[in-house]
C-alpha positions, 0 to 999 in steps of 0.5 A, spaced: 499 500 501 502 507 499 504 510 504 504 519 502 508 523 508 503 527 509 501 532 516 494 531 518 490 538 516 488 543 520 482 546 522 486 554 523 488 554 516 485 560 512 487 559 505 486 565 500 483 560 497 478 555 497 475 552 490 476 552 483 472 559 482 475 563 488 483 561 486 481 563 479 479 570 480 486 570 487 489 568 480 487 574 475 489 579 481 496 576 483 502 581 480 507 578 476 511 583 477 515 583 482 517 576 481 520 575 487 514 578 492 509 574 488 513 566 487 513 568 496 505 569 496 504 563 491 509 558 495 504 561 502 497 561 499 499 552 497 503 551 503 496 554 506 491 551 502 495 544 503 494 544 510 485 546 509 481 540 509 476 539 503 473 534 498 478 531 494 476 533 487 474 540 489 482 540 491 483 537 485 480 541 481 484 548 484 491 544 483 489 544 475 487 552 476 493 554 479 498 549 476 500 553 469 501 561 474 505 556 478 510 553 473 511 559 469 513 564 476 518 556 477 519 558 469 522 565 470 524 565 477 528 559 475 532 564 470 536 568 476 540 561 477 543 561 470 550 560 469 552 562 476 556 558 479 557 555 483 556 553 490 550 559 489 550 564 493 546 566 499 541 570 496 541 565 490 541 558 495 534 562 498 531 562 491 533 554 490 529 551 496 524 556 494 524 554 487 524 546 490 519 548 497 514 550 491 514 545 487 514 540 494 507 544 494 505 542 488 507 534 490 503 534 498 497 538 494 496 532 489 498 526 494 492 529 498 488 528 492 491 521 492 491 520 499 483 521 498 482 516 491 486 511 496 480 511 501 476 510 496 473 517 494 467 515 489 468 522 486 476 520 485 473 513 482 477 512 474 481 519 476 487 515 479 492 514 473 493 523 472 493 523 481 499 518 481 503 522 474 502 529 477 505 526 483 511 524 478 511 530 474 512 535 479 516 530 484 520 530 478 521 537 477 524 538 484 529 533 481 529 536 475 531 543 478 537 540 482 540 537 476 539 544 472 542 548 478 547 543 480 546 540 488 545 534 488 539 532 491 536 528 497 535 520 496 528 521 498 526 523 492 528 517 488 524 514 494 519 518 493 518 517 486 519 509 486 513 509 491 509 512 485 511 508 480 510 501 484 503 505 486 501 506 478 504 499 477 499 495 483 493 498 480 495 495 473 493 504 470 502 506 468 501 505 462 493 510 461 494 516 458 492 523 461 492 530 459 498 533 462 497 540 459 504 543 460 507 539 454 506 542 446 499 540 443 497 537 450 500 531 449 498 524 453 503 521 457 503 516 462 506 515 469 511 510 465 512 516 461 513 521 466 517 516 470 522 513 465 523 521 462 526 522 471 530 515 470 533 517 463 536 524 464 538 523 471 543 517 467 545 522 462 549 525 465 546 530 466 551 535 470 554 536 463 548 538 460 547 545 460 540 547 462 537 547 455 539 542 454 536 538 459 530 541 457 531 539 450 532 532 452 526 533 456 522 534 451 525 529 446 522 523 452 516 525 452 514 525 445 518 517 444 513 516 451 512 509 445 518 507 445 519 507 454 518 502 457 519 499 465 518 492 465 518 486 470 523 483 466 529 483 461 532 480 455 538 482 452 543 479 447 552 481 445 549 486 439 543 489 442 543 495 447 543 492 454 537 494 458 538 498 465 535 497 472 532 501 478 531 498 485 523 500 487 525 499 494 533 503 493 534 510 494 538 511 486 536 511 479 538 507 473 543 501 474 547 497 469 545 490 471 552 487 473 552 493 478 544 489 480 542 483 483 535 480 481 529 481 486 522 482 486 524 490 486 528 491 480 524 493 474 527 493 467 528 500 462 529 496 455 533 500 451 533 496 444 527 502 441 530 507 445 536 506 441 534 504 435 530 510 433 535 515 436 540 511 430 535 513 425 535 521 426 542 521 426 542 517 420 536 523 417 541 528 420 546 526 417 543 526 411 540 533 411 533 533 414 532 539 419 531 538 427 525 541 425 523 535 421 523 530 425 520 533 430 527 535 434 525 542 435 528 548 433 534 549 439 540 547 435 542 546 429 543 539 425 550 538 426 549 540 434 543 536 435 547 530 432 551 531 437 547 529 442 544 524 439 551 521 440 551 522 447 544 520 448 546 514 445 553 514 449 550 514 454 544 511 455 545 504 449 552 504 450 556 498 455 559 503 460 564 497 463 569 500 458 568 507 461 569 504 468 575 500 466 579 506 465 579 509 471 582 507 478 580 509 485 586 514 487 587 516 495 591 523 495 590 529 495 591 534 490 592 542 490 588 545 484 589 553 482 584 556 476 584 562 471 591 563 466 593 567 470 592 564 477 596 558 473 601 562 470 603 565 476 604 558 480 608 554 474 612 562 472 613 561 481 611 568 480 606 573 478 605 575 471 607 582 469 608 585 461 615 583 458 621 586 456 619 593 461 624 596 464 622 603 466 616 604 471 611 599 475 606 596 471 599 596 473 601 588 477 606 592 482 601 599 483 597 594 486 603 591 490 605 598 493 598 600 495 596 593 498 603 592 501 607 598 501 612 596 497 613 590 490 612 583 494 618 578 491 617 574 485 620 568 486 616 567 494 609 561 493 606 566 499 606 573 496 603 570 490 598 568 494 596 574 497 595 576 490 589 572 490 593 566 487 592 561 492 592 555 491 585 550 495 585 543 497 582 538 493 581 529 494 582 526 488 577 520 487 578 516 481 582 518 475 584 515 467 589 519 464 583 522 460 581 526 468 580 526 473 574 526 479 577 531 485 573 534 491 573 540 494 577 539 502 571 543 506 565 548 504 571 553 503 573 556 497 574 559 489 565 559 486 567 555 479 563 553 473 563 549 468 569 549 461 573 553 467 581 553 465 584 549 472 591 546 474 592 541 478 598 538 482 597 531 484 601 530 491 606 525 488 607 529 483 612 535 480 609 539 476 602 542 474 596 537 469 593 543 466 585 541 464 577 544 463 572 542 469 567 538 465 563 538 470 561 541 477 556 540 482 555 541 490 554 535 494 549 535 500 554 536 505 555 542 501 563 540 497 564 541 490 565 536 487 568 536 479 570 533 474 576 534 468 579 532 463 586 533 462 590 537 458 595 534 454 603 535 456 606 538 461 603 547 460 610 552 460 607 560 462 608 565 457 605 572 454 602 573 448 601 578 444 599 581 437 603 584 432 603 588 425 601 594 423 594 595 426 598 594 434 600 600 437 606 600 442 601 601 449 597 595 447 599 591 452 601 583 452 597 577 456 598 571 459 598 566 456 599 559 457 604 554 452 603 546 450 608 542 447 607 537 442 605 530 445 608 525 439 605 518 443 597 522 443 600 525 435 597 531 438 601 539 436 604 544 440 597 549 442 596 555 447 592 557 451 590 564 451 584 568 453 577 569 450 577 574 445 584 573 444 583 569 438 584 570 431 584 565 426 591 568 420 594 573 426 601 574 428 603 574 435 609 574 439 610 569 444 614 571 451 617 565 453 620 566 461 628 565 458 627 570 455 626 568 448 622 572 442 618 566 438 613 570 432 608 565 429 601 565 426 594 563 430 591 558 425 584 555 429 580 554 435 580 547 439 577 549 443 573 555 447 572 554 454 569 560 460 575 563 461 581 561 455 580 559 449 585 552 446 588 554 439 592 552 434 599 555 431 605 556 426 610 560 425 611 565 423 614 565 415 
């Protein structure tokens, strides 16, 4: 029997709306110009409404009247968290917690309706599929908001989701279609659809996806509902996409079969239909059909869609044991720093300063004089830390030749975003390893965990400056990094330069720490991050 964690209703509850009619009238006068205030009022009144005792059908009708406004306000309020580095600031975290709270308020409201249905409310007869789907929908939105904001969610959310699907399955309406006005063209969805797409989204390495990609994936999986089936049994062959498993009694999402033990609570998601569908769409895109023709939306062009579909197929439809075997557990500490100038300072053992500048104090020297009354020593690492280039202590959790997963040792440190430049120096190494941050999230304990993709080679600290007839003598050089060629990987040398520095065909001077100056011609952009661009170059003719 489904157990719903609900508090008793309260005779003292006084919501401003107590039925669909009064709710509709209240929503018409709700001021949405002040988003923060509107969100707070909505959440407070929904919480009060959930405490109020009333008939199940009237509660359902009222919640349905509320849903469009709640979703619109949540969508706009969440924009305040777009592209924010982690961990969120105190004000940003308040917004995040409020958004999660309002989604939970909708879950609680529909759970009260579901409670009445389970108790035999005749007015709700035949509405079990809709009520359960709504509970699954808003539980899923709680999970999606955690994914979008980069915060690890409590395993209790999985328990809530699993219990709802198990109830739908036990009642036999997990595949009963219901209307869902929140989807384009009011698509019909099922409890199974909502459950399966939440499972798959959480399995598709969501921390590495942007908000836009997560939204796009959600729409795709909703449209592909006919190929998403959660079953009690599974079958597979060596040539097929392997099924994925989920434990309805557990506190996590999908796992590979190798990670599970068959029990009565185990369910299986066949990946063969999804694999075939995705591969067909990739082929059609490669043949020139547009994403719109394939019902993939207008969010990206054909190449971007094909790349995303390939990634989705790799993450969800292909065995992952090879990737797991590449990584090995590491129990050692490492020192990290972020950004080109900080990396330059620690590799060069001194802060960046303009090359060949002998007269007067440069801007860095002036900052040092203003802050400390003197110019700091170039070779003192403690002084480098004073200038804002401190090293952070992290724990390396696992590592491969391609990258590592690391955990910050405490809850203090720099705020970090995806695709930033990072340098890592393990405790057993003498040099820094350069890389980019592939993903970052905040754990339940408040610590940052992130994935790093390594760049090949041991970086050298350099300065770069454009040259030519349009370059004035007063134009300044920029700190940069040189990655040498790595013959074993067949990678040519490349430069890591600040964003907006690169221009194809541009002539620049490279100033090495030993005083040598090299003139090169920039080639093409290899990779563009949040605070750097990796570019190719050749010796100038």
